DSSP file (Angstrom, degrees, kcal/mol; ACC not computed):
  #  RESIDUE AA STRUCTURE BP1 BP2  ACC     N-H-->O    O-->H-N    N-H-->O    O-->H-N    TCO  KAPPA ALPHA  PHI   PSI    X-CA   Y-CA   Z-CA
    1    1 A Q              0   0    0      0, 0.0     2,-0.3     0, 0.0    26,-0.1   0.000 360.0 360.0 360.0 125.6   48.6  153.1    8.1
    2    2 A V        -     0   0    0     24,-0.1     2,-0.4    22,-0.1    24,-0.2  -0.567 360.0-179.2 -77.5 133.2   48.3  149.4    9.2
    3    3 A Q  E     -A   25   0A   0     22,-2.6    22,-2.2    -2,-0.3     2,-0.5  -0.999  16.2-173.1-134.6 134.4   51.3  147.3    8.5
    4    4 A L  E     -A   24   0A   0    112,-0.4   114,-0.6    -2,-0.4     2,-0.6  -0.996  13.0-170.6-120.5 122.6   51.9  143.6    9.2
    5    5 A V  E     -A   23   0A   0     18,-2.3    18,-2.6    -2,-0.5     2,-0.2  -0.942   4.8-158.6-123.0 113.4   55.5  142.5    8.4
    6    6 A E  E     +A   22   0A   0     -2,-0.6     2,-0.3    16,-0.2    16,-0.2  -0.573  17.8 165.0 -86.6 151.1   56.4  138.9    8.5
    7    7 A S  E     +A   21   0A   0     14,-2.0    14,-2.6    -2,-0.2   113,-0.1  -0.966  40.0  68.6-153.4 166.3   59.9  137.6    8.9
    8    8 A G        +     0   0    0     -2,-0.3    11,-0.3     1,-0.3    14,-0.0   0.367  62.3 132.1 104.3  -4.4   61.7  134.4    9.7
    9    9 A G        +     0   0    0     12,-0.1     2,-0.3     9,-0.1    -1,-0.3  -0.169  23.0 120.4 -71.9 173.5   61.0  132.4    6.6
   10   10 A G  E     -d  122   0B   0    111,-0.9   113,-2.8   110,-0.1     2,-0.5  -0.989  60.5 -49.4 163.3-167.6   63.7  130.5    4.7
   11   11 A L  E     +d  123   0B   0     -2,-0.3     2,-0.3   111,-0.2   113,-0.2  -0.870  54.4 165.4-102.2 128.8   65.0  127.2    3.4
   12   12 A V  E     -d  124   0B   0    111,-2.7   113,-2.4    -2,-0.5     2,-0.1  -0.985  34.7-111.7-142.3 150.4   65.1  124.3    5.9
   13   13 A Q  E >   -d  125   0B   0     -2,-0.3     3,-2.3   111,-0.2    73,-0.2  -0.444  51.5 -80.9 -77.7 156.0   65.5  120.5    5.6
   14   14 A A  T 3  S+     0   0    0    111,-2.4    73,-0.2     1,-0.3    -1,-0.1  -0.301 121.2  30.1 -55.2 137.3   62.7  118.2    6.5
   15   15 A G  T 3  S+     0   0    0     71,-3.2    70,-0.7     1,-0.3    -1,-0.3   0.266  99.1 118.1  92.4 -10.8   62.5  117.8   10.2
   16   16 A G    <   -     0   0    0     -3,-2.3    70,-2.2    70,-0.2     2,-0.3  -0.063  55.8-123.8 -82.1-174.9   63.9  121.2   10.8
   17   17 A S        +     0   0    0     67,-0.2     2,-0.3    68,-0.2    67,-0.2  -0.924  20.6 179.5-133.1 153.7   62.4  124.2   12.6
   18   18 A L  E     - B   0  83A   0     65,-2.2    65,-3.3    -2,-0.3     2,-0.5  -0.981  16.5-147.3-146.6 153.4   61.6  127.8   11.9
   19   19 A R  E     - B   0  82A   0    -11,-0.3     2,-0.3    -2,-0.3    63,-0.2  -0.972  15.5-159.3-124.8 117.1   60.0  130.6   13.8
   20   20 A L  E     - B   0  81A   0     61,-2.8    61,-2.2    -2,-0.5     2,-0.3  -0.700   5.1-160.6 -92.8 145.9   58.0  133.2   12.0
   21   21 A S  E     -AB   7  80A   0    -14,-2.6   -14,-2.0    -2,-0.3     2,-0.4  -0.927   8.6-162.3-123.4 151.2   57.3  136.6   13.4
   22   22 A C  E     -AB   6  79A   0     57,-2.4    57,-2.2    -2,-0.3     2,-0.5  -0.908   9.3-161.8-135.3 105.4   54.6  139.1   12.4
   23   23 A A  E     -AB   5  78A   0    -18,-2.6   -18,-2.3    -2,-0.4     2,-0.4  -0.778  10.8-158.8 -92.4 125.4   55.3  142.7   13.6
   24   24 A A  E     +A    4   0A   0     53,-2.9     2,-0.3    -2,-0.5   -20,-0.2  -0.804  16.3 166.6-107.6 143.9   52.2  144.9   13.6
   25   25 A S  E     +A    3   0A   0    -22,-2.2   -22,-2.6    -2,-0.4     3,-0.1  -0.978  54.7  40.7-147.7 158.9   52.0  148.7   13.5
   26   26 A G  S    S+     0   0    0     -2,-0.3     2,-0.3   -24,-0.2   -24,-0.1   0.568 102.4  72.6  80.6   8.8   49.3  151.3   12.9
   27   27 A L  S    S-     0   0    0    -24,-0.1     2,-1.3   -26,-0.1    -1,-0.2  -0.962  92.8 -99.5-145.7 163.5   46.6  149.4   14.9
   28   28 A T    >   -     0   0    0     -2,-0.3     3,-2.5     1,-0.2     4,-0.1  -0.735  39.7-162.0 -85.2  96.6   45.8  148.6   18.5
   29   29 A F  G >  S+     0   0    0     -2,-1.3     3,-1.8     1,-0.3    -1,-0.2   0.815  81.9  60.7 -55.3 -38.9   47.2  145.1   18.4
   30   30 A S  G 3  S+     0   0    0      1,-0.3    -1,-0.3    44,-0.2    44,-0.1   0.549  97.3  61.9 -70.6  -5.3   45.4  143.8   21.5
   31   31 A R  G <  S+     0   0    0     -3,-2.5    70,-2.9     2,-0.1     2,-0.4   0.211  95.5  76.7-101.4  13.4   42.1  144.5   19.7
   32   32 A Y  E <  S-E  100   0B   0     -3,-1.8    68,-0.2    68,-0.2     2,-0.2  -0.982  70.2-138.9-128.4 133.1   42.8  142.0   17.0
   33   33 A H  E     -E   99   0B   0     66,-2.8    66,-2.9    -2,-0.4     2,-0.4  -0.603  31.9-141.7 -72.3 150.3   42.7  138.3   16.7
   34   34 A M  E     -EF  98  51B   0     17,-2.5    17,-2.8    -2,-0.2     2,-0.3  -0.931  18.7-173.7-121.8 143.3   45.6  137.1   14.7
   35   35 A G  E     -EF  97  50B   0     62,-2.6    62,-2.4    -2,-0.4     2,-0.4  -0.955  16.4-146.1-133.2 153.7   45.9  134.3   12.2
   36   36 A W  E     +EF  96  49B   0     13,-3.2    12,-2.8    -2,-0.3    13,-1.7  -0.975  23.8 175.2-115.4 134.0   48.6  132.6   10.1
   37   37 A F  E     -EF  95  47B   0     58,-2.9    58,-2.6    -2,-0.4     2,-0.3  -0.828  11.8-155.7-126.9 166.3   47.8  131.3    6.7
   38   38 A R  E     -EF  94  46B   0      8,-2.2     8,-3.1    -2,-0.3     2,-0.4  -0.991   3.9-162.3-144.3 154.9   49.8  129.7    3.9
   39   39 A Q  E     -E   93   0B   0     54,-2.1    54,-2.4    -2,-0.3     6,-0.2  -0.952   5.5-163.4-141.2 118.3   49.6  129.4    0.2
   40   40 A A    >   -     0   0    0      4,-0.4     3,-2.3    -2,-0.4    52,-0.1  -0.629  46.0 -75.7 -93.3 157.4   51.4  126.9   -1.9
   41   41 A P  T 3  S+     0   0    0      0, 0.0    -1,-0.1     0, 0.0     3,-0.1  -0.278 118.7   7.2 -55.1 130.1   51.8  127.3   -5.7
   42   42 A G  T 3  S+     0   0    0      1,-0.3     2,-0.3    -3,-0.1    -3,-0.0   0.496 112.9 101.1  78.1   3.3   48.5  126.4   -7.5
   43   43 A K  S <  S-     0   0    0     -3,-2.3    -1,-0.3     1,-0.0     2,-0.1  -0.794  75.1-102.9-119.5 162.0   46.6  126.1   -4.2
   44   44 A E        -     0   0    0     -2,-0.3    -4,-0.4     1,-0.1     2,-0.2  -0.415  46.7 -91.9 -77.2 157.5   44.2  128.2   -2.3
   45   45 A R        -     0   0    0     -6,-0.2     2,-0.4    -2,-0.1    -6,-0.2  -0.520  51.3-161.4 -68.2 132.8   45.3  130.1    0.8
   46   46 A E  E     -F   38   0B   0     -8,-3.1    -8,-2.2    -2,-0.2     2,-0.2  -0.913  20.1-108.1-126.1 148.4   44.6  128.0    3.8
   47   47 A F  E     +F   37   0B   0     -2,-0.4   -10,-0.2    61,-0.2     3,-0.1  -0.464  34.3 170.0 -69.3 137.4   44.3  128.6    7.5
   48   48 A V  E     -     0   0B   0    -12,-2.8    13,-2.6     1,-0.4     2,-0.3   0.727  60.9 -19.1-112.9 -51.9   47.2  127.4    9.6
   49   49 A A  E     -FG  36  60B   0    -13,-1.7   -13,-3.2    11,-0.2    -1,-0.4  -0.991  52.4-163.3-159.4 153.1   46.7  128.8   13.1
   50   50 A G  E     -FG  35  59B   0      9,-2.3     9,-2.3    -2,-0.3     2,-0.4  -0.990   0.8-166.5-142.7 151.3   44.8  131.5   14.9
   51   51 A I  E     -FG  34  58B   0    -17,-2.8   -17,-2.5    -2,-0.3     7,-0.2  -1.000  24.3-118.0-140.1 137.3   45.0  133.2   18.3
   52   52 A S    >   -     0   0    0      5,-2.6     3,-1.0    -2,-0.4   -20,-0.1  -0.164  38.3 -96.8 -70.9 169.1   42.5  135.4   20.1
   53   53 A S  T 3  S+     0   0    0      1,-0.3   -21,-0.2     2,-0.1    -1,-0.1   0.836 125.4  37.1 -59.1 -36.4   43.3  139.0   21.0
   54   54 A G  T 3  S-     0   0    0    -23,-0.1    -1,-0.3    20,-0.0    20,-0.1   0.481 112.6-115.1 -94.6  -3.6   44.2  138.1   24.6
   55   55 A G  S <  S+     0   0    0     -3,-1.0    -2,-0.1     2,-0.2    17,-0.1   0.448  84.7 114.2  88.3   1.1   45.9  134.8   23.7
   56   56 A G        +     0   0    0      1,-0.1     2,-0.5    -5,-0.1    -3,-0.0   0.698  68.3  54.2 -82.0 -17.9   43.4  132.6   25.5
   57   57 A R        +     0   0    0      2,-0.0    -5,-2.6    48,-0.0     2,-0.4  -0.971  64.4 175.6-120.7 128.2   42.0  130.9   22.5
   58   58 A I  E     -G   51   0B   0     -2,-0.5     2,-0.3    -7,-0.2    -7,-0.2  -0.988   4.9-175.2-133.9 139.2   44.1  129.1   20.0
   59   59 A Y  E     -G   50   0B   0     -9,-2.3    -9,-2.3    -2,-0.4     2,-0.3  -0.979   2.4-168.3-136.2 147.1   43.2  127.0   17.0
   60   60 A Y  E     -G   49   0B   0     -2,-0.3   -11,-0.2   -11,-0.2     2,-0.2  -0.964  28.5-110.6-132.9 149.4   45.2  124.9   14.5
   61   61 A A    >>  -     0   0    0    -13,-2.6     3,-1.8    -2,-0.3     4,-1.0  -0.524  37.1-117.1 -67.5 147.2   44.6  123.3   11.2
   62   62 A D  T 34 S+     0   0    0      1,-0.3     3,-0.5     2,-0.2    -1,-0.1   0.839 111.8  64.6 -57.3 -32.9   44.7  119.5   11.6
   63   63 A S  T 34 S+     0   0    0      1,-0.2    -1,-0.3     3,-0.0   -15,-0.1   0.675 111.7  33.2 -67.7 -16.5   47.7  119.3    9.3
   64   64 A V  T X> S+     0   0    0     -3,-1.8     3,-2.3   -16,-0.2     4,-2.2   0.454  82.1 128.9-119.5  -3.1   49.9  121.3   11.7
   65   65 A K  T 3< S+     0   0    0     -4,-1.0     4,-0.1    -3,-0.5    -3,-0.0  -0.292  80.6  15.8 -57.3 134.2   48.6  120.2   15.1
   66   66 A G  T 34 S+     0   0    0      2,-0.4    -1,-0.3     1,-0.1     3,-0.1   0.296 125.8  59.2  85.1 -10.1   51.4  119.1   17.4
   67   67 A R  T <4 S+     0   0    0     -3,-2.3    17,-2.0     1,-0.2     2,-0.3   0.677  98.2  52.0-117.6 -32.0   54.1  120.6   15.2
   68   68 A F  E  <  -C   83   0A   0     -4,-2.2    -2,-0.4    15,-0.2     2,-0.4  -0.808  58.8-166.9-110.3 149.4   53.2  124.4   15.0
   69   69 A A  E     -C   82   0A   0     13,-2.5    13,-3.1    -2,-0.3     2,-0.3  -0.977   5.8-157.0-137.9 124.4   52.6  126.7   17.9
   70   70 A I  E     +C   81   0A   0     -2,-0.4     2,-0.3    11,-0.2    11,-0.2  -0.769  22.4 159.0 -97.8 144.4   51.1  130.2   17.6
   71   71 A S  E     -C   80   0A   0      9,-1.7     9,-2.9    -2,-0.3     2,-0.3  -0.942  19.6-152.8-152.0 172.3   51.7  132.9   20.2
   72   72 A R  E     -C   79   0A   0     -2,-0.3     2,-0.5     7,-0.3     7,-0.2  -0.993  11.8-150.5-151.3 155.3   51.6  136.6   20.6
   73   73 A D  E  >> -C   78   0A   0      5,-2.9     5,-1.8    -2,-0.3     4,-0.9  -0.934   8.0-169.1-127.7 104.8   53.1  139.4   22.6
   74   74 A N  T  45S+     0   0    0     -2,-0.5   -44,-0.2     1,-0.2   -45,-0.1   0.558  87.8  55.3 -76.6  -6.5   50.7  142.3   23.0
   75   75 A V  T  45S+     0   0    0      3,-0.1    -1,-0.2     1,-0.1   -46,-0.1   0.838 115.1  37.0 -86.1 -40.6   53.5  144.5   24.4
   76   76 A K  T  45S-     0   0    0      2,-0.2    -2,-0.2    -3,-0.1   -52,-0.2   0.480 104.5-129.9 -87.9  -2.9   55.8  144.0   21.4
   77   77 A N  T  <5 +     0   0    0     -4,-0.9   -53,-2.9     1,-0.2     2,-0.4   0.914  65.1 129.5  54.7  45.3   52.8  144.0   19.0
   78   78 A T  E   < -BC  23  73A   0     -5,-1.8    -5,-2.9   -55,-0.2     2,-0.3  -0.989  46.2-158.1-137.2 138.3   54.1  140.8   17.5
   79   79 A A  E     -BC  22  72A   0    -57,-2.2   -57,-2.4    -2,-0.4     2,-0.3  -0.846  16.8-158.3-109.9 153.3   52.6  137.4   16.6
   80   80 A Y  E     -BC  21  71A   0     -9,-2.9    -9,-1.7    -2,-0.3     2,-0.4  -0.911  16.5-161.4-131.6 155.1   54.7  134.3   16.2
   81   81 A L  E     -BC  20  70A   0    -61,-2.2   -61,-2.8    -2,-0.3     2,-0.5  -0.881  12.1-162.7-136.1 106.2   54.5  130.9   14.6
   82   82 A Q  E     -BC  19  69A   0    -13,-3.1   -13,-2.5    -2,-0.4     2,-0.5  -0.778  11.5-168.9 -87.8 126.2   56.9  128.3   15.9
   83   83 A M  E     +BC  18  68A   0    -65,-3.3   -65,-2.2    -2,-0.5     2,-0.3  -0.969  10.1 170.2-122.4 126.0   57.2  125.4   13.4
   84   84 A I        +     0   0    0    -17,-2.0   -67,-0.2    -2,-0.5   -68,-0.2  -0.814  60.0  28.5-125.5 169.4   59.0  122.2   14.2
   85   85 A S  S    S-     0   0    0    -70,-0.7    -1,-0.2    -2,-0.3   -69,-0.2   0.899  83.6-162.2  47.7  47.7   59.2  118.8   12.4
   86   86 A L        -     0   0    0    -70,-2.2   -71,-3.2   -73,-0.2   -70,-0.2  -0.274   7.0-157.6 -65.9 146.1   58.7  120.6    9.1
   87   87 A K    >   -     0   0    0    -73,-0.2     3,-2.3    -3,-0.1     4,-0.3  -0.841  31.1-110.3-120.7 156.6   57.7  118.6    6.1
   88   88 A P  G >  S+     0   0    0      0, 0.0     3,-1.8     0, 0.0    36,-0.4   0.847 117.4  63.1 -54.8 -32.8   58.1  119.3    2.4
   89   89 A E  G 3  S+     0   0    0      1,-0.3   -49,-0.0   -49,-0.0    -3,-0.0   0.567  89.0  69.4 -72.8  -5.5   54.3  119.8    2.2
   90   90 A D  G <  S+     0   0    0     -3,-2.3    -1,-0.3    34,-0.0     2,-0.2   0.529  71.0 121.2 -82.3  -6.9   54.7  122.7    4.5
   91   91 A T    <   +     0   0    0     -3,-1.8     2,-0.3    -4,-0.3    32,-0.2  -0.394  40.3 105.0 -61.2 125.6   56.4  124.6    1.7
   92   92 A A  E    S- H   0 122B   0     30,-2.1    30,-2.7    -2,-0.2     2,-0.6  -0.965  76.6 -78.3-179.2 170.8   54.4  127.8    1.0
   93   93 A V  E     -EH  39 121B   0    -54,-2.4   -54,-2.1    -2,-0.3     2,-0.5  -0.857  49.0-146.2 -87.3 128.3   54.3  131.5    1.4
   94   94 A Y  E     -EH  38 120B   0     26,-3.1    26,-2.0    -2,-0.6     2,-0.4  -0.841  16.5-171.4-103.0 132.3   53.2  132.2    5.0
   95   95 A Y  E     -E   37   0B   0    -58,-2.6   -58,-2.9    -2,-0.5     2,-0.3  -0.926  13.7-148.1-121.0 142.5   51.0  135.2    5.7
   96   96 A C  E     -E   36   0B   0     -2,-0.4    21,-2.1   -60,-0.2     2,-0.3  -0.834  20.8-172.3-103.2 154.7   49.9  136.7    9.0
   97   97 A A  E     -EI  35 116B   0    -62,-2.4   -62,-2.6    -2,-0.3     2,-0.4  -0.982  15.6-139.4-146.3 152.7   46.5  138.5    9.2
   98   98 A A  E     -EI  34 115B   0     17,-2.2    16,-2.3    -2,-0.3    17,-1.7  -0.954   9.2-167.2-121.1 133.9   44.6  140.6   11.7
   99   99 A D  E     -E   33   0B   0    -66,-2.9   -66,-2.8    -2,-0.4    14,-0.1  -0.972  26.9-123.8-121.3 116.4   40.9  140.3   12.4
  100  100 A R  E     -E   32   0B   0     -2,-0.5   -68,-0.2   -68,-0.2     2,-0.2  -0.359  38.0-103.4 -61.8 133.2   39.4  143.2   14.4
  101  101 A V        +     0   0    0    -70,-2.9    -1,-0.1     1,-0.2     3,-0.1  -0.385  57.1 149.1 -66.1 123.1   37.7  141.8   17.5
  102  102 A V  S    S-     0   0    0      1,-0.5     2,-0.2    -2,-0.2    -1,-0.2   0.601  76.1 -15.7-114.4 -39.2   33.9  141.6   17.3
  103  103 A N  S    S-     0   0    0      2,-0.3    -1,-0.5     0, 0.0     0, 0.0  -0.758  83.7 -80.4-147.2-165.9   33.4  138.6   19.5
  104  104 A N  S    S+     0   0    0     -2,-0.2     2,-0.4    -3,-0.1   -52,-0.1   0.414  87.3 114.8 -87.1   4.1   35.5  135.8   20.9
  105  105 A V        -     0   0    0    -53,-0.0     2,-0.8     1,-0.0    -2,-0.3  -0.617  57.0-149.3 -82.2 126.4   35.5  133.7   17.8
  106  106 A V        -     0   0    0     -2,-0.4   -54,-0.1   -56,-0.1     2,-0.1  -0.854  25.0-144.4 -91.3 112.3   38.8  133.2   16.0
  107  107 A V        -     0   0    0     -2,-0.8    -8,-0.0     5,-0.1     0, 0.0  -0.338  17.4-162.8 -83.0 160.0   37.8  133.0   12.3
  108  108 A T        +     0   0    0     -2,-0.1   -61,-0.2   -61,-0.1    -1,-0.1   0.423  57.8  95.8-123.0  -2.1   39.5  130.7    9.8
  109  109 A L    >   -     0   0    0      1,-0.1     3,-2.0   -63,-0.1     4,-0.3  -0.779  69.3-135.4 -95.6 135.8   38.5  132.1    6.4
  110  110 A P  G >  S+     0   0    0      0, 0.0     3,-1.8     0, 0.0    -1,-0.1   0.867 102.6  59.2 -55.5 -39.0   40.8  134.5    4.7
  111  111 A N  G 3  S+     0   0    0      1,-0.3    -2,-0.0    -3,-0.0    -3,-0.0   0.536  95.1  65.9 -73.7  -1.9   38.0  136.9    3.7
  112  112 A Q  G <  S+     0   0    0     -3,-2.0     2,-0.3   -13,-0.0    -1,-0.3   0.476  85.0  90.0 -92.7  -3.5   37.1  137.4    7.3
  113  113 A Y    <   -     0   0    0     -3,-1.8   -14,-0.2    -4,-0.3     3,-0.1  -0.720  61.6-156.0 -97.7 146.4   40.4  139.1    8.1
  114  114 A D  S    S+     0   0    0    -16,-2.3     2,-0.3    -2,-0.3   -15,-0.2   0.836  72.3  28.2 -90.4 -36.6   40.9  142.8    7.8
  115  115 A Y  E     -I   98   0B   0    -17,-1.7   -17,-2.2  -112,-0.0     2,-0.3  -0.951  62.2-166.0-134.1 149.6   44.7  143.2    7.3
  116  116 A W  E     -I   97   0B   0     -2,-0.3  -112,-0.4   -19,-0.2   -19,-0.2  -0.952  15.1-132.2-133.5 149.3   47.4  141.1    5.7
  117  117 A G        -     0   0    0    -21,-2.1  -112,-0.2    -2,-0.3     3,-0.1  -0.326  34.4-106.5 -85.5-179.9   51.1  141.0    5.6
  118  118 A Q        -     0   0    0   -114,-0.6  -113,-0.1     1,-0.2   -23,-0.1   0.609  61.5-117.3 -87.0 -13.1   53.2  140.6    2.5
  119  119 A G        -     0   0    0    -23,-0.1     2,-0.4     1,-0.1   -24,-0.2   0.069  15.1-124.0  96.0 153.7   54.1  137.0    3.2
  120  120 A T  E     - H   0  94B   0    -26,-2.0   -26,-3.1  -113,-0.1     2,-0.3  -0.999  25.7-119.4-136.7 136.2   57.4  135.1    3.9
  121  121 A Q  E     - H   0  93B   0     -2,-0.4  -111,-0.9   -28,-0.2     2,-0.5  -0.564  23.8-171.4 -80.8 131.8   58.5  132.1    1.9
  122  122 A V  E     -dH  10  92B   0    -30,-2.7   -30,-2.1    -2,-0.3     2,-0.5  -0.991   5.3-176.8-119.5 122.9   59.1  128.8    3.7
  123  123 A T  E     -d   11   0B   0   -113,-2.8  -111,-2.7    -2,-0.5     2,-0.6  -0.980   6.9-167.0-123.8 124.1   60.7  126.1    1.7
  124  124 A V  E     -d   12   0B   0     -2,-0.5     2,-0.3   -36,-0.4  -111,-0.2  -0.943  10.8-153.9-113.3 117.5   61.2  122.6    3.2
  125  125 A S  E      d   13   0B   0   -113,-2.4  -111,-2.4    -2,-0.6    -2,-0.0  -0.630 360.0 360.0 -92.1 148.4   63.6  120.3    1.3
  126  126 A S              0   0    0     -2,-0.3    -1,-0.1  -113,-0.2  -113,-0.1   0.457 360.0 360.0 -89.1 360.0   63.3  116.6    1.4
């Protein structure tokens, strides 16, 4: 059974930092591209960052470029999202997702991912 378990969310003041983790089990982690998405109340789920299976290709949404960094550890079967200079508009539930490798393309649409975590809440106060 595939499981993706996010952790590291919480309440932080604007300008602060958080590091999210996504621990994967039940799959061959190195055969999956990984993505981070977020969903704020009343809004659609949006792509935040993606990383290829080997870590060589990384993509970010324009809204987080220069502030967020995605990484992965294929030995620990864990993906990370380091977030700095957080803003109130970053407040959302953050999800990690796994996309089985078909090619080298890191996809950005939610329906292109095969597995999802349960999400972790990030709240940034002003």
